[in-house]
ZAMARGU-4260 file (C-alpha; in steps of 0.2 Angstrom, whole numbers, plus 5000, padded with zeros to 4 digits):
<rodrens>
0) 4721/4516/4857 | 4735/4528/4862 | 4744/4540/4850 | 4758/4550/4854 | 4768/4564/4845
5) 4784/4574/4848 | 4790/4590/4840 | 4807/4599/4842 | 4809/4617/4848 | 4821/4627/4838
10) 4835/4640/4840 | 4833/4655/4828 | 4851/4657/4823 | 4849/4672/4810 | 4836/4681/4800
15) 4823/4681/4814 | 4809/4694/4810 | 4811/4693/4791 | 4798/4679/4791 | 4784/4691/4798
20) 4772/4699/4787 | 4772/4712/4780 | 4791/4712/4778 | 4791/4695/4771 | 4777/4700/4758
25) 4786/4716/4753 | 4805/4711/4753 | 4805/4692/4756 | 4812/4684/4771 | 4827/4672/4775
30) 4829/4662/4791 | 4843/4651/4797 | 4837/4640/4812 | 4841/4623/4820 | 4831/4611/4831
35) 4837/4606/4848 | 4833/4592/4860 | 4819/4601/4869 | 4802/4596/4863 | 4783/4598/4864
40) 4773/4582/4867 | 4755/4577/4864 | 4746/4561/4868 | 4728/4557/4862 | 4720/4542/4870
45) 4703/4535/4863 | 4689/4534/4876 | 4671/4528/4877 | 4657/4541/4878 | 4654/4558/4870
50) 4667/4569/4879 | 4684/4576/4878 | 4696/4576/4893 | 4709/4590/4891 | 4725/4591/4902
55) 4736/4605/4894 | 4750/4606/4906 | 4759/4619/4895 | 4743/4630/4897 | 4739/4625/4915
60) 4722/4620/4909 | 4712/4604/4915 | 4694/4602/4909 | 4681/4591/4901 | 4671/4596/4886
65) 4657/4589/4876 | 4663/4581/4860 | 4652/4591/4848 | 4654/4609/4854 | 4671/4612/4845
70) 4679/4612/4863 | 4673/4629/4868 | 4683/4634/4884 | 4698/4623/4879 | 4716/4631/4877
75) 4717/4641/4861 | 4730/4629/4853 | 4720/4613/4856 | 4704/4621/4851 | 4711/4629/4836
80) 4718/4612/4829 | 4703/4602/4833 | 4691/4615/4825 | 4702/4615/4809 | 4704/4596/4808
85) 4685/4594/4810 | 4682/4608/4797 | 4694/4601/4784 | 4694/4582/4787 | 4677/4578/4796
90) 4673/4572/4813 | 4686/4563/4824 | 4683/4545/4826 | 4676/4547/4844 | 4678/4552/4862
95) 4696/4555/4867 | 4708/4562/4880 | 4722/4574/4875 | 4737/4578/4886 | 4750/4591/4881
100) 4766/4598/4889 | 4782/4606/4884 | 4801/4605/4889 | 4802/4624/4889 | 4790/4637/4896
105) 4778/4648/4885 | 4787/4664/4880 | 4804/4656/4880 | 4809/4662/4862 | 4811/4644/4856
110) 4794/4643/4847 | 4785/4634/4860 | 4767/4639/4854 | 4770/4635/4836 | 4779/4619/4839
115) 4764/4613/4850 | 4752/4617/4836 | 4763/4606/4825 | 4764/4592/4838 | 4745/4592/4841
120) 4741/4592/4823 | 4753/4578/4820 | 4745/4568/4833 | 4728/4570/4825 | 4735/4566/4808
125) 4742/4550/4815 | 4725/4545/4823 | 4714/4549/4808 | 4727/4543/4795 | 4727/4560/4786
130) 4739/4561/4771 | 4749/4576/4777 | 4768/4578/4773 | 4780/4590/4782 | 4775/4605/4771
135) 4756/4602/4773 | 4758/4600/4792 | 4768/4616/4793 | 4757/4626/4782 | 4741/4620/4791
140) 4749/4624/4808 | 4753/4641/4802 | 4736/4645/4796 | 4728/4638/4812 | 4739/4649/4823
145) 4740/4665/4813 | 4724/4665/4803 | 4711/4655/4813 | 4717/4660/4830 | 4724/4677/4825
150) 4739/4675/4836 | 4754/4686/4831 | 4770/4679/4824 | 4780/4673/4810 | 4781/4658/4799
155) 4798/4649/4804 | 4793/4640/4819 | 4780/4629/4811 | 4792/4623/4797 | 4807/4621/4809
160) 4796/4609/4820 | 4789/4599/4805 | 4806/4597/4796 | 4819/4597/4810 | 4838/4599/4808
165) 4847/4614/4802 | 4837/4623/4789 | 4839/4638/4778 | 4822/4645/4774 | 4815/4657/4761
170) 4799/4666/4764 | 4790/4674/4749 | 4775/4683/4744 | 4758/4674/4747 | 4764/4663/4761
175) 4776/4653/4750 | 4789/4645/4760 | 4805/4635/4753 | 4814/4624/4766 | 4832/4620/4762
180) 4839/4607/4773 | 4858/4610/4777 | 4870/4595/4778 | 4882/4601/4791 | 4898/4591/4795
185) 4897/4582/4812 | 4913/4590/4818 | 4905/4607/4814 | 4890/4603/4824 | 4901/4597/4839
190) 4911/4613/4838 | 4895/4623/4838 | 4888/4614/4853 | 4904/4617/4862 | 4904/4635/4858
195) 4886/4640/4863 | 4878/4643/4880 | 4859/4643/4881 | 4854/4653/4895 | 4836/4655/4901
200) 4833/4673/4908 | 4819/4667/4920 | 4808/4679/4912 | 4796/4674/4899 | 4788/4687/4888
205) 4773/4689/4876 | 4780/4692/4858 | 4764/4699/4852 | 4768/4717/4857 | 4786/4716/4850
210) 4780/4709/4834 | 4766/4722/4832 | 4779/4736/4834 | 4790/4728/4821 | 4775/4726/4809
215) 4770/4744/4812 | 4788/4750/4808 | 4788/4741/4792 | 4770/4746/4787 | 4774/4765/4791
220) 4791/4764/4781 | 4802/4767/4796 | 4819/4768/4787 | 4830/4764/4802 | 4819/4748/4806
225) 4818/4742/4788 | 4837/4744/4785 | 4840/4735/4801 | 4829/4721/4795 | 4837/4720/4778
230) 4854/4717/4787 | 4846/4704/4798 | 4840/4695/4783 | 4857/4696/4775 | 4865/4689/4791
235) 4856/4673/4788 | 4864/4670/4771 | 4881/4675/4778 | 4879/4664/4793 | 4874/4650/4782
240) 4891/4651/4773 | 4901/4652/4789 | 4892/4637/4797 | 4895/4626/4781 | 4913/4631/4782
245) 4914/4629/4801 | 4921/4647/4803 | 4916/4649/4821 | 4924/4666/4823 | 4913/4673/4808
250) 4898/4664/4815 | 4900/4673/4832 | 4903/4690/4823 | 4887/4688/4813 | 4878/4683/4829
255) 4883/4699/4838 | 4880/4711/4824 | 4863/4703/4821 | 4858/4706/4839 | 4863/4725/4837
260) 4852/4726/4822 | 4838/4717/4831 | 4837/4730/4845 | 4833/4743/4832 | 4817/4734/4827
265) 4807/4737/4843 | 4810/4746/4860 | 4805/4731/4871 | 4817/4718/4863 | 4830/4721/4876
270) 4829/4726/4895 | 4840/4727/4910 | 4838/4708/4914 | 4844/4704/4897 | 4858/4717/4897
275) 4865/4711/4914 | 4866/4693/4907 | 4875/4699/4892 | 4887/4710/4902 | 4890/4695/4914
280) 4894/4683/4900 | 4905/4695/4891 | 4915/4699/4906 | 4918/4680/4909 | 4924/4677/4891
285) 4909/4676/4879 | 4911/4684/4862 | 4894/4688/4857 | 4876/4682/4858 | 4857/4686/4855
290) 4840/4682/4862 | 4831/4668/4853 | 4814/4673/4846 | 4806/4690/4846 | 4816/4696/4861
295) 4811/4704/4878 | 4815/4688/4888 | 4816/4670/4886 | 4832/4661/4881 | 4848/4669/4876
300) 4862/4661/4865 | 4879/4665/4869 | 4895/4662/4858 | 4909/4657/4869 | 4927/4650/4866
305) 4925/4632/4872 | 4940/4634/4884 | 4930/4648/4892 | 4913/4639/4892 | 4913/4634/4910
310) 4919/4651/4916 | 4904/4659/4908 | 4892/4645/4914 | 4898/4648/4932 | 4897/4667/4930
315) 4879/4666/4924 | 4875/4654/4938 | 4876/4669/4950 | 4861/4677/4941 | 4843/4672/4944
320) 4841/4663/4927 | 4847/4646/4922 | 4860/4638/4910 | 4851/4624/4900 | 4862/4610/4892
325) 4856/4606/4875 | 4861/4597/4859 | 4855/4599/4841 | 4843/4586/4834 | 4839/4581/4816
330) 4822/4573/4818 | 4806/4584/4815 | 4789/4581/4821 | 4783/4563/4822 | 4769/4552/4829
335) 4767/4534/4834 | 4754/4522/4840 | 4757/4513/4857 | 4744/4499/4860 | 4726/4497/4866
340) 4722/4505/4882 | 4717/4489/4890 | 4735/4483/4888 | 4743/4498/4897 | 4754/4491/4911
345) 4746/4491/4928 | 4759/4502/4935 | 4754/4516/4923 | 4737/4516/4930 | 4742/4520/4948
</rodrens>
């Protein structure tokens, strides 16, 4: 049997960081995000024997583990999902191989790690017929990554991957999350796609140090950082209204102001590579922008008048990074069964 799953990556449009504890526990968080047609992928194929073959291209890891040893030595995300599934739902049906890969590199700011956890979990849920809805998948993925594996980060990515589409999310005390799907008119989505340039700086980053500094600033009562985060949280509500009305000018203004506030949260959020890309884009006609995710590298979103879009793309093309075409997507994480392995076309076995 072959089981596959797919989960979409996301653009953090506004409110990023307000979903991270302790801020979300003390003040509540608000996030506006949207999934795009870049994804994480997982395949589980049942096998004979008592082993697990792991090919995690996203982690550059290829190894074989005994089935019963909780996959010690496996990449963290696969090991974490497997251990939690066995703990909560019992042993897997038998030996298997698992293959994972991602459309974007780790540290891209598009939520790759959390999306991969959702994707792997969705694949196991399909294989084992686990009764897990979108909220359950997202919550379990969050617990695996943040609690079981103790990896630093927020809560938005798991819910974005599980639900898909444009979502306005509320993060409350005790890890309570409310996902409010937004019904955006098709012409507004088209206009937004026409007005955004997604640029990969060519520089991935670890978000852990940046998030740690943000958490320290909140815990220590750093007034400048906390006030900046209050404004960032408010920007998600303001941007939601602008998006629903199709006010691209206001959307771009909020995007730029939120980036200025974001830079006050931690010293490593921006750097000369990011600033050069901003200066180049603005010089070619872009209006504003921000880095998606914690900052420090990865992908940048740039708001551009559609008539100036190609001028901005050409200007950025002279830098070491890469402009990545994208579209918004509505579908969240999903899984499906293919067929028995003995029916795989011969050409796939070569």
